[in-house]
N, C-alpha and C positions, 0 to 999 in steps of 0.2 A: 667339876663340871665346866667351870670357867677355864681352866688349864687345858682340858680337851678342846674346848672352842677355840682358844688361842692357837694351839698348836695346828688345829685343822686350818685355821685361817691363814697362818704362816705358809704351811704347806700347800695350800691351794694358791696363795700369791705366787710362791717360787715356781710352781709348776705352770702357772697361767702366763708368766712372763717369758718363758723359753721361746717363744715364736719371735722376740725380739733381737735374738742373737744370731751369730754366724752358724753356718750350717756344721762347722767342725766342733760344735759344743753338743752335749747330750742332756735331756731334761730329767733322767733319773739314774740313780747309781746305787747298787746293793752290793755289798761285799762282806766276805767272812775274814778276809785278809787282803792286803793290797795285791797280792798276786793271784787270789781266787775271788774275782769280780766279774760283773757283767763287762765293763771296759777297763782297759789298763790303766795304771796310775799316772800315765802322762796325758790321759784325756781330759779336757776340761769339762765340768758339770755345771750346767746353768740350770738349777731346779733343787730337787731334792735328793739327798744322800743318806741312805740307811745302812750302817754297817756295824759290825762287831769290832773290826778294825779296818778303817778306810784311809786312803791318802791319795787325793787328786787335787788339782787346781780346781777351785769351785767359785761360784757366784750364786749364792742361795743359802739353803738350811741343810746343815749337816746334823744329823741325829745318830749317836752311836755309844759305843763302849770306849773306844779309842779312835780319835778323829785327828788326821793329820792333813794340813793344808800345805800345798807347795805352790810355787810359781806365784802369779798375781791372783790372790784369793781375797773374797769379801763375803760378807753375810753373817748369819747366825750359825753358831755351833754350840750343840749342848752334848755333853758326854762326861765320863768320870776322868778321863784323861784327854787333853787337847794340846796339840803341838802345830807349830808352824815353821816352815823352812825359813 
């Protein structure tokens, strides 16, 4: 229960801060692979990313099986395999 609360709090914080960023970023990304996703892998995500395999520049929380970060990325990433450019 404590883990669920922590995850919910982190996700809410990541999504709630999206109004502070430029218009060229997105608050949410979901992807099966980097090529099968809501936004292309070149788009910046300021918020929450949920993926089977995702790869975006990001500022926020990334949860998935395989998480890739490219460009200027920062935040919390949890997955079985994580990599950064």
